[in-house]
Structure formats: structure tokens, C-alpha cells
N, C-alpha and C positions, 0 to 999 in steps of 0.2 A: 672872195669875201662876201660878195653879193648873195651867194647861195646860203651861206651860213646865216646871214642877217634875215633872209626870207624864212629859213627854218626856225630861227628863234622867234620871229614874229608869229609864225603859225602855231608854235608850241604855246606861246603866251596867250594867243587868242583862243586856243582850244584847251587850255589847262583844265577847265572844269570837266571836260569829257574824258581826259586822261585819268584824273583822280577818282572818278566814279567806280571804275572797274577794279575789283579785287580778285586775285586768283582764288580758286576753290581750295578748301582744306585738303581734299583728296590729292591734289597735285603736289602739295608740300609733303604729304605722307609718302607718296611714291618716290619723290626725290630723296627723302631721308632714308628710305629702304635701299635705294641704289647706291648711296654713298657708303663706302666701306670705312669702317672704323678700325684703326690700327691699335691693336692691343699688344703690349709687350709680353712675350712668353715667360713662363715661370722659370725656365732654365736660365735666362739672362739674369733674373733677379738673384738666383742662387750663385751664379758666377760673380756677381758684384760683391757678394759677401766675402768670397775668397780674395777679391781685389782689395777690399777694405782691410782684411786681415794682413795681407802682404804690405799694403801701404803703412799700416800701423806698426808692423814689425820693422820695416825699413826706418821709419821715423824713430822708433824706440832704439834701435841699434846705433844709428848715427847720433841721435841726441844724447844717448847714454855715454857713448865714447867721448864725445866732445865735452860733456859735463864732467866726466872723470878726468879728462886732461886738464881742464880749467880749474876745477874745484879741489881735486885730490893731488897733493904733491907727494903724499905718502903712498906706500904700497897698499893695494886693496886688501882688506881683511880676509877675503876668500883665499888669496894666495898664501896668507899666513897659516890658514887652517890645513893646507895640504892639497888643494885642488891642482896646483902646478906640479905635483910630484911626478906625474907622467909627462914625458916630453910632448909638446904641442903637435909635432909632426906625426907622431903615432896616433894621437887623438884625431887629428884631421883625416888621416888615412882611413881609420875605422869609421868615422862619421860619413865620409864620402862613399865608402862601400855600402853602408846602410842606406844612405840616401839614394844611391843608384838602384839598389834592390827595390826600394819603395817606389821609385819612379817607374821601374819595370812593371811592378804590380798595378800602378795607375794605368799604364798603357794597356795592360791585359783587361782591366775593368772598363776600358773605353772612356776614359775621363775626357772632359772637354779641353780643347787646346788653350783656352783662356787660363786654365789652372797652370799649365806649363809656362806660359808667358809671365804669370805672376811670380812663379818660382824663379824665373830668370831675373826678375827685378831684385829678388832677395840675393841672388848670387852676385849681381852687380854691386849691391851695397856692401857685401862682404869683401869683394875685390877692392873696393875703395878703402875699406878698413885695412886691408893688407898693404895698400900703397902708403897709408898713414904711418906704418911701422918705420919707413925710411925717413920720415920727416919729423917725428916726435923726438923730444929730448931723451938722452940716455937715462935709463932707469924707468921709463914710462911704458916700455914695450909690454910689460905684463898686463897692463890695463887693456890694451888693444887685444892681446891674445885671449884675455878673459872674455871680452866682448865677442870675439870670433867663436870661442867655445860655446857661449850662450846662443849665438846665432845658429851654429850647427845644430845644437840641441833643440832650439825652437823650430827650425826647419823640419827636423825629424818628427817632432810632436805634431806640427801642422799636417805633415804627410800622413801620419798615423790617423789623425782625425778625418782627413779626406777619404782615406782608404776605408775606414770604418763606416762612414756614411754611404760610400758607394757600394760596399759589400752588403749593408743592410737594405739598401734600395734594390739591389739585384736580387737579394733573398726574398724581399716582398713581391717583386715581379714574378719570381719563380713560383711562389706560393699562389699568386693569383692565376698563373697559367695552369696550375694543377686543378 
């Protein structure tokens, strides 16, 4: 404790001498040049757009299905128009085949892995909807099946948009290379 007290006394006695000296501007400029600034790459920003789309889609599907279950005790008007004329299983098989082809295209275009993880989130939300089929009251299955059909179609649309953007990006890079 005695050493600290002596140091404090010394600093208090010599305070005026410490406060007089100010570092030169050049020193601060050199320090700021050496400090690296971290900038987020543009690729991350573009990936976040796909995450937002996926999150929005997930919320839309889950919120829509819950809203239909609570608010509509009647059959959905879309089923009355004839959308349910083809069996859901056939529709699901065709949709999954189309989705798998588009996923293969994405892999060929070297799409970012974050896109695939976002698409897996969509798959999980659709699996949750399928689990709801066992828990909902009789006669309400058509609402969930309709939401699943919309989910598959939305996923196909999202994949089409991503493929279009990646193909045009690749085409622009090819044009620049020429």
C-alpha cells in the first residue's frame, strides 16, 4: 500500500507536467492507418435478403394456417372452385420433383450455402403443417392441404427467382470476361 500511496503523491505533485504534453497529430494518423476496419461483404447482404424472404414465408404459412383454422369454420372458397380436384399426393410428388431439379440447378450455379439452409427452414415449417393434419378437427384438413400447396408453389417461385438472379449474374461475369 505504501508504494501506491507514494505513486499517487508523485502524480498529484507532478500533475502539471503530465498534462502539458500532447501527442503529435501524425502519431494518431499512423495509428488510425494501422487499425483495420471490418466491412461486411456485399455477398452477406444479399444472403440476408434470402433469409428475410424465408422468414417471411415461414411466418406467412404458419400464420395463414392458424388464421384459417381459427377464423374459417367453412371450407375455403378455393377448394370449391376446383383446386382440390387433383389428389394432394400427386401434387406433392410433382412439386418435390420440380424442387429437386431446381436445387440441382442451384448447386451447379454454385449458390451460397446460406440459401440451402434458408430453404431447409421452409421445409421444417411445411413439416410442421403436415403434423397439424393429425391434430386438427375433422373437415379442416383441406385448409392445411391448401396451405401446403401454396407453400410448395411459393418455394418453387423463390427457387426460380434465385436461379434467375444467379444465371444473370453468371452471364454478366461471362460478358465481362470476354
